[in-house]
N, C-alpha and C positions, 0 to 999 in steps of 0.2 A: 402541582409543582410551580414554584415562583419563576417568572421570566428571568433569564440571566442578564446581568448588567454588563455592558461592554466596558472594559477598563481602558478605553482610549476615546479620543475625540476624532471626528471625521474631518479631514482637511481638504479632501478632493473627492468628487463624485463622478461616476460614469453612468450615463443615461442607459436605462433599460427600455426595450420596446416590446410591447405585447402585440402579437399578430392574432388574427381571428382563427377560430377552430377549423373552419373549412380550409383555410390556407395551410394550417399545420397538418391537416390530414393529407393534403397533396404533397407537402414537403416530405413527410415520412414515407409516403409511397415512392416518391422519386429517389429517396435515399435507400431503397431496397430494404426498408424496415430495419435499418442499422443506424442507431443513434450517433455513431461515430461519423457518419457521413452528412449529418445535419450542419449547416452553416451556423457558427456561433451567434451571428446576428439574428437568427431565427429562434433563439432560445431565450426564455424569460428568466428562469432560475436554473443555473447550471450546477448540478450536483453530480456530474459525470465523474469527477475525480477531485481530490485535494492536492494533486501533484502538480506543482508549478503554477497553481492558481491563487496563491496567497497574495495578500496586499502587504507590501513592504512598509516598514516604519520610516519616519523622518530620519532616524539615525542611519538606517540602511541607505536611504536616498542620498543623504549627505556623503556617505562612504563612496558612492558611485563617482563623485567628483574627485576623489583621491586615487582613482584608478591609474596604475602605472602600466602602460601598455608596451613596456619593453618585452622583446621576444623571450629573453632568458633571464631568470633570477629576478623577476619583478618583486617589488617590496610587498605587494598584496599577498603573494604566495607565502611569504614568511609570517605575515600576520595570521593567515589561515592556518598554517602549520602550527604556530604557537597555540592557537585556540583549540585545534583538534588534539594536540598532544596534552594540553591541560585537562581536557574532558575525558579522553580515552586512555591516556598513558602509552599509546602506540608511538613508536619511534619514527616510523616511515609513513609519509603522506603522499598519495598519488592522485592528483585531481583529475576528474573526468567531466564530460559535459552533462552526464546524468547517470542515474543508477544502473540502467541496463548496460551502459558502456562499461561500468565497473565490473558488472557480472560477466560480461563477454570477455574482458581481458583476464579476469581471474580464472574462469573456467577454460578458456583457450589455453592457458598456461599449465593448469594442474590436472585436467581431465583427459582421459583416453577412452576409446570405445570399450564398453562393457563395465565401466566404473559405476558407482552408485553414490548419490549425494542425498543423505537423509536430511529432513527439515521437519519443523512442526507441520506446517502446510506451505508448500511452495506457492508463491504468487505467479501470475501468468508469465512475466518476462523471465523470472528466475527459472521456472520449469522449461521454458522454451530454450533458454541458453544452455541448460544442461542437456536436453534432448537433442538439440542441434548437433551436439558432439557425440551423439549415439551412446550417451550414458543414461542411467535411470534416475529420475527425480522421485524420491520415495518420501511419502508423508508418514510421520511417526507421532502425530499429536495424540493426546489422551482421547479416549472414547467420548467423554462428555462434550468435546468440541463439536460433535455432530448432532447434539441435542439442543436446538435453539431455545428451548424453554428451561434448560438447566441453569441454575444460578451460581454454579461453581465460579469463584472469583478469579481464577487464573486458568481459563479454558484454552489458552495458548500454550500450555505446558507440553513439553516433550514427554511421551510415554517411555520411560527409561527401559522397560522390559522390551518394548517393540524395537527400540534403538539397539540394544545389545543383541537381540535376536537377529537383526539385520546385519550387524557387524560379524556375527558368527556365520551367517548364511553366505555373505559375499566375501568375507575375509577382509581384514583391516587394510591389506595392501590394495584393495579395490575401492576403498572409501578414503579418498584423499582429504575430504573435509566434511564435517557435520555443520550444518547451518541452523540457526534459530532466527525466525523472523519476529521482530519486536516493533510494534504489536503485531499479532498474527492476522494479517489483512484478509486472506481468503477464508479465515474462520470467524469472521465477524469483528475484526479489529480488537480481538481479545488479548489481554496481556499475559506475560510470562513472569512467574515469580522468581525472586532472587534465589530462593532455595533450589528451584528446578534448574536454574542456570548454573549454579554451583555444582550440583550433582551431575549435570550433563558434562561439565568440564572434567569432573573427576573420572567419568566413564571414558571420555575421549583420551585423557591422559593414560588411563589403564591400557588402552590399545594403541597409543602413540598416533592419534589422529588429530589433525588440526581442528580447531573449533572457531567458527566465524559467526558473526551476527549479520543479518540483513537489518541494518540499524536505522532505516529511514524514519521510523517513528519512535526513536529511543526515548525521547523526553516524555512522551505520553505514557510509555511503558513505565518509566520511573515514577511518574505521578501516581499511577495505579499501585505501584509497590508501596509508596508512601501512605496511600489511603487504605490499602487492604492487607498489607503484610505486617505481622507483628515485629516490632523492633525498629521500624523505619519511620514512625510518625513524627519523630523529632529531628529527623535528618533532612538536610537541604536536598533539593533535586540534583544539584551538581554533585554532591557527595554520593548520593545513590547511583548516579550515572558512573562516577569514577569506580565505585565498587563493581558495578555490573560489567563494565569493560575490562576490569582487572582479571576476570575469569576467561576472557577470550584471547585468541591469538591474532584476531584481526576482524575487519568488518568491511562490507560494502555499504555505500550510503547514497541514497538519492536525497540530496539536500533540498529538493523541490517539495519535500514534506516538512520535516522538523528543522530544516535549515532556513525555512521561511523565505525562500527565494524562488524565482521563476525559472531558473535553469542552474544546473550544477550538481556535482556529486563527487565522490572520491572513494578510493580504497585506502584503508589505514591498517597497518600491521606491524608485528614485531620482527619478523624474520628478514634479515638484511639480504640474504641471497635470493629469496623469493621476490623481495621488493625490486631487486636489480633486474630479475627476469621479467617482471610485470612492466617495469619502465621501458624495457627494450621493445615490448609489444606496443606500449602506449605511444611511443614515438612514431610507430608505423600507422596508427589508427586515429589518435587523438591530437597529438602535437608534442611539443617539448614538455618534459616532466614537471616544469614549474608553472605551466598554464593549462595543460590537459584539455585543450579544446575550448577554453573559456577566455574571455577578456579579463584584464586585471581588475576592472570594476566589478565583474561578476564574482571574482574571488573575494573581494572586499565585502560585498553584500552578503556572501555566504558566511564569512567569518563573523560578521556582526549579527546575522540571524542566529547562528549557533549560540551566541552569547544570550540573545534575547529569549530564545525558546526555553531557557532554564528558569526564567522568572516565574515564580509560583502564582502570582496574580494572573498572569496570562494563561497558564496551564489550567488553573481553576476555572476560569471563564471558558476556555476551550472545551474542557470535558463537560461542563455544565450545559453549554450550548448544544452539544451533541445529545446529551441526556434529555434536554428539553424537547427536542424533536422526537426522540424515542418515546417519551412520556405522552406526547400528543397522540401518537399513533397507537400506543398501547391502550390509552383511554378510549379510543375509538374502536377497539376490538380488532385492530390490524395486527397480525402475528409478526413479531420482530425478534431478532436475536437478543437474548438476555444472558448476563447483564449487558447494559448498553456499552458499546465499544468507545474507543477514543476519538477516531476521526470520522466515523460514519455510523449510520443506522442501517441495519440490514433487514429488509422485509423477507419473511419466509414465503417465497412464492409457491413452494410445493404445498403449503398448508392453505394459502389464500386462494390460489387458482386451481381448484381441485378438478374442474371439468375438462381441463386441457391435459392430455397425456404427456409424459416426460419427453417422448419423441417429437413433440410439437413445441417444445421450448416455452413452457409457461412463464418463466422468469423474463425471457425476452419479450413475450407478449405483454407483460406488465409494464416494461419500460416503454414500449410503443404506446400503450394506453395512457401512461403518465404524461408523455409529450403531447398526445392528442388532447387530453383533458385540460392541461394547464400550462403547456409550454415548458414543463420541467424536464430536464434531461438527467437521467440516472444511468446506471450500468448494471447489467446482469453479471453476477459472479456465481455461475452454476453450470448448467448443461451447455449453454452456448460457449462459454469460456473454456470448460474443462472436459466435457464429454469426449470420448474417443471411440473409434470403431475397432472391433475385434479383427486382428490381422487375417484370420482364416474365414470367419463367417460373415464379416462385415456388419455385424449387429452392434448397436450402440451400447457403450458401457458408460453409465451415468455416475457422476460424483454423488456423495452422500447428501450434499447440501445444494439447493437451488435457491439462491438468494438474489435480491435486487438491492444494490448498495446505493445509499444516498450519502455521498461523500461531501463533507462540508469544507469548502475552502477556508483558510485561516484569515480572520479579520476582514471578511468580505461581505457577508450577509448578516442582517439583523434578525431579531426574533420574529418580526413581521414577515420576513421572507420565508422563514421556516414554517410559520403558521399557514401561509399560503400554500406551500408544498404539501403540508399535512392535509389541508382541506381538499386538495385535488385528489389525494389518495383515498380519502373518505368517500368522495363522490364515486370513484371507481369501484370501491368495495360495495357500494349500494347497488351497483349494476354490473357485478362481476361476471355474470354469465354472458354478457355481451362480448367479452374478450374472445378473440379468435386465435387458434394455433398458427404456427409458422413452419415453413419448410425451407431448407437451404437450397438455393439455386447455384451459388458459387461459394467455394471456400478455399483459402490458401493452405499450404501444408503446415504453417506455424501461425500461432496467434490469430486463429480464425475470426474471433469476434471483432477485430479491428476493421477488416475489409470484406467480410462475407456479405453476400446479397441474398435476401430472403423474399418470400412471398407469403401472403396470408392464405390460410386454408378455409374455404367456404365463403 
């Protein structure tokens, strides 16, 4: 595969520091074998997340200087509102400081104990915000999503039979919203087809249930629709996005992904009454409804980022850069989720690290090894993040996938950086039996992977 060419020039650089392997070994031990606890200055290539780690453009940086820091009704809010309305068609915009704040406000308002929220696959913060309110976060993705080697083009699709079965089981009155995550992060960054979105909306309309997107990577999803779905090859990304959002009643958004900013998010929706209720809670937790916990300059950067993310040259490079890393690993015989996703490559830890049992978190062991080997930080999306314990027996219940996500920040790393990360993984593969399992010493009740403390076994 040909190296991707960056469609931009670099105006400013940030130095990287490589520390020795012996020091890295001590750092990961001191961090309780939790990569979230490692100082950023001790990381050489940071593929922990693509959330809030993007490099902003000169156009966005120029926008910072136009920030209106008035408490109420700042002009940057209206620019953002105009941009969001143009892309989504949603009448009401509620800015928040990031995506999980949007989720918290939405679910705090519409959920009650015993409710159910179906999704293709809930990501960690979405699931946590649902379960914190004693509701059930139900995954209803197609079965092919759980087969890393399957080349199905839209592995993020909702299984409509599973969804309708859930509606009949719980009752429509206990399902206040159906969500679809685009692209499907926990399932390998896989896209959702326009046909599936349209049919999911029809099913929701049949039972009078709201339909929302978790839209943080909406533009990448639209790019995959253009590339893979019949009838969309000649349409612009913006037109595809407008059609996609036309089928939904609203969305939550972490603009730290496809908003190309370091902080920010929003809720956008059609229902005026629900918007009013959400704003009432927003005032208690985030701030006035026209700034939502953000500075005016942040609102402006978000608005401009949402314009830039629709540029096809950028999206082509973005998807090709991710695919290049996937190709490097695949060529080296490292099992990865296929087809390659939009924002990250997902290593199949269950297939690569076969000598460590699921109870000892092989995916987490692989992230530890990657930091030790090359100073590369990734994140486990599997047993550590999603496994739960049976309420009566205390036995572990494991998710179907145990992945290690290599998330690529937008406009930050070059092909050389990705080659370096791939080389580190190749060296680990050559000595894979040296990896040791892990056990949990401490875990919080929610979002265990952020703050858990572990120790190596043996």
